[in-house]
VOBA-1610 file (N, C-alpha, C; in pm, whole numbers, padded with zeros to 5 digits, always signed):
BEGIN
Met+12393+08361+06419Met+12363+08479+06558Met+12240+08466+06539Lys+12121+08511+06484Lys+11996+08558+06490Lys+11957+08492+06571Arg+11958+08328+06517Arg+11885+08254+06621Arg+11956+08216+06745Val+12044+08225+06763Val+12130+08277+06892Val+12018+08388+07014Leu+12017+08512+06918Leu+11975+08578+06983Leu+11819+08530+07043Val+11721+08493+06931Val+11603+08422+06961Val+11641+08381+07075Thr+11698+08251+07091Thr+11694+08193+07208Thr+11693+08241+07291Leu+11821+08360+07337Leu+11805+08411+07473Leu+11705+08471+07468Cys+11667+08534+07410Cys+11517+08624+07423Cys+11432+08541+07517Ala+11431+08441+07439Ala+11310+08339+07470Ala+11317+08271+07607Met+11532+08269+07662Met+11486+08223+07785Met+11515+08356+07858Ala+11515+08468+07812Ala+11504+08602+07911Ala+11335+08577+07960Leu+11280+08605+07864Leu+11132+08613+07897Leu+11093+08531+07951Val+11116+08368+07987Val+11091+08236+08043Val+11140+08274+08170Leu+11260+08352+08218Leu+11286+08360+08342Leu+11170+08487+08452Val+11170+08549+08342Val+11067+08690+08396Val+10973+08595+08434Met+10894+08541+08329Met+10759+08501+08355Met+10733+08429+08481Gly+10868+08355+08497Gly+10886+08250+08627Gly+10858+08305+08726Ser+11007+08445+08753Ser+10956+08522+08869Ser+10831+08626+08893Val+10755+08671+08723Val+10621+08722+08821Val+10543+08612+08859Ser+10472+08413+08809Ser+10455+08349+08828Ser+10462+08325+08994Phe+10599+08339+09044Phe+10651+08271+09164Phe+10579+08382+09225Ala+10540+08561+09194Ala+10586+08623+09292Ala+10379+08608+09296Gly+10325+08552+09228Gly+10209+08532+09180Gly+10121+08466+09308Asp+10204+08347+09338Asp+10212+08252+09442Asp+10153+08271+09593Lys+10214+08396+09622Lys+10188+08475+09742Lys+10065+08497+09767Leu+10004+08458+09908Leu+09840+08524+09907Leu+09877+08655+09956Val+09814+08743+09968Val+09820+08880+09995Val+09691+08874+10111Ile+09740+08890+10212Ile+09637+08901+10327Ile+09627+09007+10389Gly+09442+09083+10386Gly+09445+09197+10453Gly+09433+09192+10607Thr+09455+09299+10713Thr+09407+09259+10850Thr+09406+09399+10886Asp+09379+09451+10966Asp+09332+09579+11032Asp+09484+09607+11127Thr+09468+09797+11062Thr+09569+09848+11167Thr+09572+09865+11265Asn+09471+09872+11364Asn+09497+09887+11469Asn+09364+09817+11548Phe+09411+09698+11582Phe+09245+09617+11650Phe+09261+09539+11792Pro+09342+09557+11842Pro+09423+09549+11978Pro+09297+09443+12025Pro+09324+09318+12068Pro+09456+09191+12073Pro+09422+09147+11990Phe+09350+09179+11837Phe+09364+09088+11728Phe+09462+09089+11624Glu+09513+09249+11629Glu+09613+09254+11534Glu+09629+09438+11538Phe+09769+09469+11573Phe+09825+09562+11600Phe+10023+09568+11602Lys+09992+09722+11588Lys+10174+09720+11530Lys+10262+09688+11697Asp+10338+09600+11719Asp+10426+09634+11848Asp+10500+09722+11829Pro+10535+09797+11909Pro+10582+09880+11949Pro+10801+09894+11975Glu+10772+09774+11999Glu+10925+09748+12038Glu+10996+09705+11906Thr+10872+09592+11813Thr+10978+09560+11728Thr+10921+09598+11580Gly+10783+09710+11571Gly+10754+09738+11480Gly+10727+09618+11397Lys+10665+09543+11406Lys+10596+09419+11322Lys+10409+09464+11370His+10352+09336+11263His+10208+09353+11358His+10232+09244+11392Thr+10155+09235+11487Thr+10111+09051+11553Thr+09969+09106+11615Gly+09934+08982+11712Gly+09847+08987+11779Gly+09753+08865+11732Phe+09617+08768+11783Phe+09564+08698+11824Phe+09524+08645+11638Asp+09444+08776+11537Asp+09401+08697+11444Asp+09605+08665+11342Val+09683+08785+11342Val+09831+08711+11290Val+09855+08601+11355Glu+09866+08594+11473Glu+09900+08467+11505Glu+09827+08308+11406Leu+09750+08347+11426Leu+09608+08261+11389Leu+09627+08211+11230Trp+09662+08305+11187Trp+09642+08314+10993Trp+09771+08257+11020Asp+09913+08291+11038Asp+10058+08252+11071Asp+10009+08115+11044Ala+09935+08013+11173Ala+09940+07884+11132Ala+09862+07843+11107Ile+09741+07907+11026Ile+09659+07833+10940Ile+09731+07846+10814Ala+09822+07893+10785Ala+09943+07933+10648Ala+10016+07810+10656Lys+10070+07778+10764Lys+10142+07681+10768Lys+10111+07563+10760Glu+09962+07513+10785Glu+09888+07412+10835Glu+09843+07369+10677Ile+09824+07506+10552Ile+09799+07447+10469Ile+09902+07433+10337Gly+10018+07514+10350Gly+10154+07505+10272Gly+10114+07597+10194Val+10110+07767+10274Val+10083+07876+10186Val+10244+07973+10220Glu+10221+08054+10137Glu+10320+08194+10166Glu+10233+08290+10162Tyr+10238+08410+10246Tyr+10187+08550+10262Tyr+10256+08639+10280Asp+10184+08772+10229Asp+10193+08902+10274Asp+10135+08988+10300Leu+10107+09007+10475Leu+10080+09023+10558Leu+10043+09198+10488Gln+09931+09277+10514Gln+09845+09393+10432Gln+09780+09469+10504Pro+09861+09551+10624Pro+09808+09588+10712Pro+09710+09723+10629Met+09556+09763+10712Met+09466+09885+10604Met+09371+09909+10730Asp+09309+09981+10671Asp+09232+10016+10781Asp+09082+09915+10744Phe+09012+09882+10832Phe+08927+09804+10814Phe+08822+09810+10726Asn+08776+09931+10658Asn+08704+09970+10581Asn+08696+09925+10491Gly+08856+09937+10415Gly+08911+09863+10294Gly+08932+09728+10250Ile+08895+09646+10387Ile+08916+09532+10366Ile+08807+09410+10257Ile+08668+09477+10298Ile+08594+09417+10215Ile+08583+09424+10030Pro+08570+09608+10024Pro+08632+09623+09840Pro+08774+09551+09816Gly+08828+09540+09886Gly+08966+09474+09860Gly+08937+09325+09818Leu+08879+09228+09898Leu+08845+09111+09856Leu+08742+09117+09731Gln+08645+09217+09743Gln+08569+09226+09596Gln+08638+09240+09500Thr+08733+09314+09496Thr+08822+09342+09374Thr+08952+09232+09290Gly+08982+09165+09455Gly+09033+09069+09410Gly+09169+09083+09466Gln+09202+09217+09479Gln+09315+09291+09537Gln+09421+09200+09688Leu+09286+09132+09774Leu+09330+09055+09905Leu+09285+08887+09824Asp+09344+08829+09880Asp+09286+08691+09925Asp+09238+08641+10004Val+09239+08689+10116Val+09229+08667+10272Val+09207+08797+10340Gly+09080+08809+10408Gly+09134+08930+10482Gly+09057+08828+10668Ile+09118+08885+10765Ile+09137+08846+10870Ile+09134+08988+10965Ala+09060+09038+11020Ala+09053+09156+11094Ala+08935+09194+11213Gly+08869+09088+11283Gly+08795+09080+11375Gly+08668+09094+11299Met+08641+09058+11190Met+08544+09061+11081Met+08360+08973+11130Thr+08302+09016+11143Thr+08213+08999+11209Thr+08142+08919+11044Ile+08076+08789+11098Ile+08012+08690+11029Ile+07835+08785+10943Lys+07818+08878+10874Lys+07701+08928+10873Lys+07670+08924+10769Pro+07447+08872+10736Pro+07425+08844+10632Pro+07495+08926+10510Glu+07465+09045+10513Glu+07487+09164+10395Glu+07623+09133+10393Arg+07717+09110+10434Arg+07850+09106+10380Arg+07872+08898+10309Ala+07758+08842+10364Ala+07824+08717+10283Ala+07709+08720+10139Lys+07659+08883+10113Lys+07635+08863+09977Lys+07748+08868+09906Val+07825+08942+09934Val+07967+08977+09877Val+08117+08933+09820Ile+08064+08869+10008Ile+08228+08823+10001Ile+08191+08659+10074Asp+08265+08556+10069Asp+08320+08419+10154Asp+08331+08468+10265Phe+08281+08391+10351Phe+08361+08340+10509Phe+08382+08219+10567Ser+08509+08183+10649Ser+08526+08057+10674Ser+08391+08069+10820Asp+08470+07933+10863Asp+08374+07897+10980Asp+08388+07997+11050Gly+08320+08035+11152Gly+08359+08116+11252Gly+08470+08078+11339Tyr+08540+08170+11390Tyr+08674+08128+11489Tyr+08704+08245+11633Tyr+08629+08318+11635Tyr+08624+08346+11743Tyr+08445+08409+11850Asn+08386+08411+11917Asn+08254+08459+11931Asn+08276+08597+12063Ser+08198+08678+11974Ser+08218+08795+12029Ser+08097+08881+12091Gly+08113+08990+12053Gly+07961+09075+12085Gly+07956+09217+12137Leu+07955+09329+12113Leu+07895+09487+12152Leu+07919+09481+12286Val+08010+09612+12333Val+07939+09645+12496Val+07931+09821+12502Ile+07908+09829+12600Ile+07911+10032+12596Ile+08022+10049+12693Leu+08080+10155+12692Leu+08212+10225+12767Leu+08192+10347+12776Val+08157+10375+12920Val+08152+10524+12942Val+08284+10509+13025Arg+08359+10664+13073Arg+08415+10674+13182Arg+08368+10696+13314Lys+08472+10637+13414Lys+08424+10585+13530Lys+08295+10645+13606Asp+08325+10802+13574Asp+08236+10887+13712Asp+08138+10906+13606Asn+08074+10830+13519Asn+07935+10839+13427Asn+07834+10776+13458Asp+07762+10797+13595Asp+07634+10703+13626Asp+07494+10750+13556Asp+07489+10805+13462Asp+07349+10822+13387Asp+07364+10712+13268Val+07416+10623+13202Val+07390+10497+13102Val+07412+10406+13175Gln+07355+10334+13180Gln+07343+10252+13261Gln+07315+10115+13145Lys+07260+10142+13019Lys+07225+10027+12901Lys+07212+10128+12789Ile+07192+10087+12673Ile+07140+10194+12553Ile+07054+10238+12507Glu+06926+10199+12575Glu+06805+10280+12611Glu+06876+10443+12639Asp+06945+10426+12710Asp+07028+10558+12812Asp+07080+10651+12725Leu+07157+10641+12600Leu+07179+10662+12517Leu+07126+10764+12394Lys+07002+10780+12450Lys+06920+10854+12360Lys+06987+11046+12389Gly+06979+11103+12293Gly+06981+11261+12313Gly+07130+11266+12326Lys+07222+11203+12320Lys+07341+11189+12385Lys+07500+11135+12272Val+07632+11155+12295Val+07703+11108+12171Val+07769+10993+12193Val+07788+10924+12068Val+07838+10778+12124Val+07967+10831+11998Ala+08091+10739+12031Ala+08196+10711+11906Ala+08167+10581+11933Thr+08273+10562+11815Thr+08267+10420+11759Thr+08359+10400+11619Lys+08403+10289+11531Lys+08468+10314+11422Lys+08367+10258+11317Leu+08422+10338+11208Leu+08355+10348+11081Leu+08353+10193+11012Gly+08205+10148+10963Gly+08216+10025+10891Gly+08204+09908+10973Thr+08151+09974+11090Thr+08170+09835+11196Thr+08025+09793+11265Thr+08009+09677+11280Thr+07877+09644+11364Thr+07829+09739+11464Ser+07932+09779+11524Ser+07924+09916+11647Ser+07859+10035+11595Ala+07887+10033+11459Ala+07846+10174+11378Ala+07685+10116+11343Asp+07654+10041+11330Asp+07477+09971+11293Asp+07453+09989+11402Leu+07469+09938+11546Leu+07413+09971+11648Leu+07392+10074+11677Ala+07451+10187+11725Ala+07500+10272+11725Ala+07384+10396+11690Lys+07343+10372+11575Lys+07259+10440+11462Lys+07133+10350+11483Glu+07104+10230+11467Glu+06958+10177+11470Glu+06890+10180+11598Arg+06994+10176+11727Arg+06898+10140+11857Arg+06965+10229+11977Ser+07074+10309+11931Ser+07080+10426+12097Ser+06968+10557+12077Gly+06965+10591+11973Gly+06920+10730+11999Gly+06991+10812+12005Ala+07087+10823+11973Ala+07249+10912+12010Ala+07174+11021+11931Glu+07192+11174+11951Glu+07209+11249+11903Glu+07314+11282+11829Asp+07390+11205+11829Asp+07537+11194+11775Asp+07592+11066+11763Val+07632+11010+11632Val+07695+10929+11642Val+07816+10948+11560Lys+07949+10973+11622Lys+08055+11025+11563Lys+08120+10885+11539Leu+08148+10872+11397Leu+08246+10731+11335Leu+08405+10777+11314Phe+08503+10693+11341Phe+08627+10700+11341Phe+08710+10620+11278Pro+08827+10613+11220Pro+08862+10505+11158Pro+08965+10412+11244Asn+09015+10443+11351Asn+09075+10328+11396Asn+09027+10410+11533Asn+09064+10249+11625Asn+09064+10250+11755Asn+09096+10403+11850Asp+09246+10389+11850Asp+09289+10513+11935Asp+09195+10663+11928Ala+09164+10680+11747Ala+09057+10863+11781Ala+08962+10803+11861Met+08890+10692+11816Met+08755+10643+11900Met+08753+10689+12054Phe+08857+10577+12109Phe+08883+10635+12253Phe+08880+10739+12309Met+09008+10814+12242Met+09050+10917+12274Met+08952+11045+12287Glu+08824+11006+12188Glu+08705+11066+12179Glu+08621+11115+12327Leu+08656+10953+12374Leu+08588+10937+12509Leu+08647+10918+12609Met+08781+10952+12605Met+08869+11055+12736Met+08873+11170+12755Ser+08843+11259+12624Ser+08849+11358+12617Ser+08702+11456+12655Gly+08640+11371+12621Gly+08448+11463+12663Gly+08424+11478+12569Gly+08470+11435+12425Gly+08390+11472+12292Gly+08248+11352+12268Ala+08275+11249+12389Ala+08170+11189+12346Ala+08116+11108+12487Asp+07976+11058+12517Asp+07975+11039+12603Asp+07974+10863+12640Ala+07996+10823+12546Ala+08038+10663+12556Ala+08047+10621+12405Val+08117+10527+12392Val+08200+10430+12293Val+08124+10315+12287Ile+08065+10234+12177Ile+08024+10077+12189Ile+08095+10047+12059Phe+08141+09891+12128Phe+08254+09860+12097Phe+08323+09679+12083Asp+08341+09608+12027Asp+08387+09497+12054Asp+08437+09446+12166Ser+08349+09366+12277Ser+08408+09331+12388Ser+08570+09311+12437Pro+08634+09259+12322Pro+08774+09208+12371Pro+08854+09315+12365Val+08805+09393+12235Val+08859+09561+12217Val+08886+09599+12342Val+08729+09614+12348Val+08720+09755+12473Val+08795+09697+12655Gly+08803+09574+12599Gly+08858+09488+12741Gly+09022+09537+12720Asp+09059+09541+12662Asp+09192+09542+12630Asp+09239+09660+12657Phe+09155+09770+12611Phe+09201+09916+12650Phe+09182+09951+12811Ile+09030+09887+12816Ile+09026+09859+12989Ile+09136+09841+13106Arg+09203+09736+12994Arg+09372+09665+13121Arg+09433+09763+13100Lys+09445+09838+12938Lys+09591+09925+12973Lys+09573+10083+12934Ala+09549+10080+12865Ala+09528+10281+12813Ala+09456+10346+12922Gly+09308+10288+12910Gly+09186+10311+12981Gly+09192+10242+13144His+09303+10209+13166His+09297+10190+13331His+09260+10266+13464Gly+09152+10238+13500Gly+09076+10339+13614Gly+09003+10434+13580Gln+08996+10450+13455Gln+08936+10562+13393Gln+08801+10551+13296Val+08791+10399+13300Val+08654+10396+13229Val+08606+10243+13267Lys+08472+10247+13220Lys+08409+10138+13292Lys+08280+10057+13151Val+08274+09937+13172Val+08159+09927+13036Val+08036+09889+13142Val+07914+09962+13088Val+07826+09948+13160Val+07676+09850+13055Gly+07599+09759+13131Gly+07493+09678+13036Gly+07519+09583+12986Pro+07436+09487+12923Pro+07479+09408+12902Pro+07576+09372+12734Leu+07587+09239+12731Leu+07639+09224+12568Leu+07613+09225+12492Tyr+07577+09275+12395Tyr+07466+09289+12258Tyr+07559+09254+12175His+07450+09212+12050His+07464+09111+11881His+07594+09041+11922Gly+07515+08905+12042Gly+07631+08803+12036Gly+07690+08751+11860Gln+07804+08753+11826Gln+07842+08725+11713Gln+07941+08657+11708Ala+07958+08628+11564Ala+08076+08514+11507Ala+08198+08577+11450Tyr+08324+08574+11485Tyr+08445+08674+11342Tyr+08414+08503+11283Gly+08476+08561+11152Gly+08500+08473+11060Gly+08624+08594+10911Met+08710+08482+10883Met+08798+08544+10769Met+08690+08544+10636Gly+08697+08654+10606Gly+08659+08655+10455Gly+08754+08625+10306Phe+08678+08587+10233Phe+08727+08569+10155Phe+08706+08609+09974Pro+08730+08648+09863Pro+08709+08659+09733Pro+08554+08578+09727Lys+08460+08590+09663Lys+08342+08483+09617Lys+08383+08388+09565Gly+08334+08289+09599Gly+08386+08154+09527Gly+08541+08099+09505Ser+08620+08179+09632Ser+08778+08138+09650Ser+08783+07959+09682Thr+08878+07914+09632Thr+08882+07779+09660Thr+08952+07739+09839Leu+09018+07824+09844Leu+09027+07873+09959Leu+08979+07859+10161Val+08865+07840+10085Val+08784+07867+10217Val+08791+07754+10290Lys+08768+07590+10207Lys+08764+07508+10286Lys+08920+07444+10317Lys+08979+07466+10261Lys+09146+07416+10273Lys+09121+07527+10437Val+09070+07630+10428Val+09165+07743+10585Val+08996+07650+10676Asn+08872+07634+10641Asn+08827+07558+10691Asn+08858+07409+10806Ala+08942+07351+10721Ala+08991+07204+10739Ala+09100+07266+10792Ala+09225+07333+10842Ala+09326+07382+10919Ala+09268+07439+11018Leu+09142+07565+11051Leu+09116+07581+11114Leu+09066+07448+11224Ala+09006+07319+11183Ala+08929+07229+11317Ala+09055+07176+11298Ser+09202+07181+11239Ser+09284+07114+11297Ser+09364+07150+11391Leu+09362+07283+11386Leu+09428+07335+11474Leu+09352+07351+11641Lys+09231+07333+11581Lys+09141+07326+11729Lys+09144+07187+11778Glu+09159+07051+11684Glu+09168+06912+11798Glu+09298+06975+11812Ser+09411+06978+11803Ser+09537+06970+11855Ser+09582+07029+11985Gly+09502+07148+11966Gly+09493+07235+12077Gly+09603+07337+12058Ala+09656+07342+11954Ala+09683+07481+11927Ala+09604+07650+11902Tyr+09509+07612+11869Tyr+09419+07723+11885Tyr+09367+07738+12012Arg+09376+07664+12104Arg+09319+07681+12240Arg+09486+07764+12283Asp+09593+07687+12282Asp+09729+07804+12314Asp+09760+07914+12282Leu+09696+07979+12153Leu+09673+08079+12136Leu+09546+08194+12178Tyr+09458+08129+12198Tyr+09347+08173+12254Tyr+09395+08244+12386Val+09419+08154+12474Val+09500+08159+12593Val+09601+08238+12612Lys+09692+08263+12543Lys+09782+08384+12500Lys+09745+08516+12492Trp+09653+08547+12449Trp+09608+08658+12362Trp+09481+08719+12511Phe+09408+08631+12527Phe+09290+08679+12602Phe+09280+08606+12754Gly+09380+08542+12787Gly+09390+08515+12921Gly+09272+08393+12949Ser+09229+08389+12877Ser+09113+08271+12935Ser+09056+08174+12818Glu+09022+08016+12880Glu+09004+07935+12804Glu+08858+07968+12669Pro+08860+07879+12547Pro+08808+07925+12393Pro+08674+07919+12472Arg+08564+08029+12447Arg+08431+08003+12434Arg+08332+07997+12311
//
């Protein structure tokens, strides 16, 4: 009887360990909670979608992995990668040297830049130098925040955790301008801000977005190969046109 009990306990332990191991095979993918058209919650389905979300899903199928999507604030993604709580971060993340010191990046998958957005009746601001002494709104932990602090000469740079609050600050008159990523600003102009705002000046800080990984991750090579394959097959192009309405650049 004692031998039978030991055997049963051992079998139960194997089953438990097996289930833990299976759960651990799923990758945890960190993505922004509010960064349309790259990632956002569909108001009709309640699910997160967008270019980044669909691109990662295509990559995951290409390399044969399962995953759980973990929506979170942008400024939590890099710490999550550093501590190993996330396996991948895909959130319109600019490939920057200071970030590359603490995480690894994939090849670039989207070329972007920063623009200045003002209310439609604002004719005082035409370029970044015109923001001197004014109030600028942007998003916490982004390259836009760096540009606003380093080059705008603004009297006050207001930092917000999400896009909605940043744009609302501009629309309510709490800020003279928003500095942010061109595709997200373009999405806002086409939707909530239609007819009420405009972009001024040139494109600043041409930059590439990359997927982030913990340092030394073996996923980087696999993801780069999958990304190249999707571009070659035309699947990447189809996603790009779907979400941005133009050919990849």
